[in-house]
C-alpha positions in Angstrom: 48.5 107.1 89.0 47.8 109.5 86.3 45.5 108.8 83.5 46.6 108.9 79.8 46.3 112.2 77.9 44.0 110.5 75.4 41.5 110.4 78.5 42.0 114.1 79.5 42.4 115.8 76.0 39.9 113.0 74.6 37.1 115.3 76.0 38.0 118.2 73.8 38.0 115.9 70.8 34.8 114.2 71.7 33.2 117.6 72.1 34.7 118.7 68.8 32.9 115.8 67.0 29.8 116.6 68.7 29.8 120.3 68.0 30.8 119.8 64.4 27.4 118.3 64.0 25.7 121.2 65.7 28.0 123.8 63.9 26.1 122.7 60.7 22.9 121.8 62.1 21.9 124.0 65.1 20.6 127.4 63.6 18.8 125.6 60.5 17.1 123.1 62.8 15.8 126.1 65.2 14.9 127.9 62.3 12.7 125.3 60.8 11.4 123.9 64.2 10.7 127.0 66.4 7.9 125.2 68.1 10.0 122.1 69.0 12.7 124.0 70.9 12.5 124.6 74.5 10.4 127.7 75.9 13.6 129.7 76.6 14.9 129.0 72.9 11.7 129.8 71.0 13.5 132.6 68.9 15.0 131.0 66.1 18.8 131.2 66.2 21.0 132.8 63.7 24.1 130.9 62.2 26.2 133.6 63.7 24.8 133.2 67.1 25.0 129.5 67.1 28.7 129.4 66.0 29.6 132.1 68.5 28.0 130.2 71.1 29.7 126.7 69.9 33.1 128.5 69.9 32.7 129.9 73.4 31.7 126.5 74.7 35.0 125.1 72.9 36.8 127.3 75.2 35.2 126.0 78.1 35.9 122.4 77.3 39.2 123.1 76.0 40.2 124.8 79.3 38.7 121.7 81.2 40.7 119.2 78.9 44.0 121.1 79.5 43.4 121.2 83.3 42.6 117.6 83.3 45.8 117.0 81.4 48.1 119.0 83.6 46.5 117.2 86.7 46.7 113.7 85.4 42.9 113.6 85.5 42.5 114.7 89.2 40.9 118.1 88.4 37.6 118.5 89.8 36.7 120.9 86.8 37.9 118.3 84.5 35.8 115.4 86.3 32.8 117.5 86.4 33.0 118.7 82.8 33.5 115.0 81.7 30.4 114.1 83.8 28.4 116.7 82.3 29.5 116.0 78.9 28.1 112.4 79.3 24.9 113.7 80.9 24.5 116.1 78.0 24.7 113.1 75.5 21.9 111.6 77.4 20.0 114.9 77.1 20.4 114.8 73.2 18.8 111.4 73.3 16.0 112.5 75.5 15.3 115.5 73.5 15.0 113.4 70.1 12.7 111.0 71.9 10.6 113.9 73.1 10.4 115.5 69.9 10.1 112.4 67.9 12.9 113.2 65.4 16.1 114.5 64.8 17.6 117.2 67.1 21.0 118.8 66.6 23.7 116.6 68.3 21.9 113.4 68.5 23.9 111.7 65.6 27.2 111.7 67.8 25.6 111.4 71.3 25.3 107.7 71.1 28.3 107.3 68.6 30.8 109.5 70.4 29.6 111.5 73.5 28.4 108.6 75.6 30.8 106.1 74.6 33.8 108.2 75.1 32.3 109.8 78.4 31.9 106.0 79.9 35.3 105.1 78.7 37.0 108.0 80.2 35.0 107.8 83.5 36.1 104.0 83.6 39.8 105.1 82.9 39.8 107.6 85.7 38.5 105.0 87.9 41.2 102.5 86.9 43.8 105.1 87.6 42.5 105.6 91.1 41.7 109.4 90.4 37.9 109.4 89.9 35.9 111.3 92.4 32.9 109.3 93.2 30.9 111.7 95.2 27.7 113.4 94.8 29.3 116.7 94.6 31.2 115.9 91.7 28.1 114.6 89.9 26.1 117.6 91.0 28.6 119.9 89.7 28.9 118.0 86.5 25.0 118.3 85.9 24.8 121.8 87.0 27.6 122.7 84.6 25.2 122.0 81.6 22.6 124.7 82.1 25.1 127.2 83.7 27.5 126.8 80.7 24.7 126.8 78.1 23.3 130.0 79.8 26.6 131.8 79.8 27.8 130.9 76.3 24.2 131.7 74.6 24.2 134.7 76.7 27.5 136.0 75.7 26.7 134.8 72.1 23.8 137.1 72.0 25.8 140.0 73.3 28.6 139.6 71.0 26.3 139.2 67.8 24.4 142.3 68.8 27.6 144.1 69.4 28.8 143.1 66.0 25.7 144.2 64.1 25.5 147.6 66.0 29.4 148.3 66.4 
């Protein structure tokens, strides 16, 4: 049995809500709190860089959502992206607790990211298509740093090219 499209395409919509928050807050927050960012992000982020990275991540999430819709939720790419998206929501909460105050994305993590992810994961199980194996979970968790590194690396190259080109 396939899952409803609200489950698969919902990934992109939930991501959109979370990243709309980050669209407006990420660059100003990193500029105001350079000492509170992870060591690999100590350089304040420009608005152009943040929005380029967010747009690139949107393409990844959209591709996962479309793949999920085309496969009735069975796609390992979709399921890994879904699991990673939920784990990233927990990461937002952990970062905020660690820093003792607001961090970009935390307002929508407990209100959109985590509830959607839990609901979608449950719906995949009800449809009998959820992959409950450590490989899926591990690939979902690994997608977080890999995709972040890729989109921020690409954003750095694109913004540098725009300035010099």
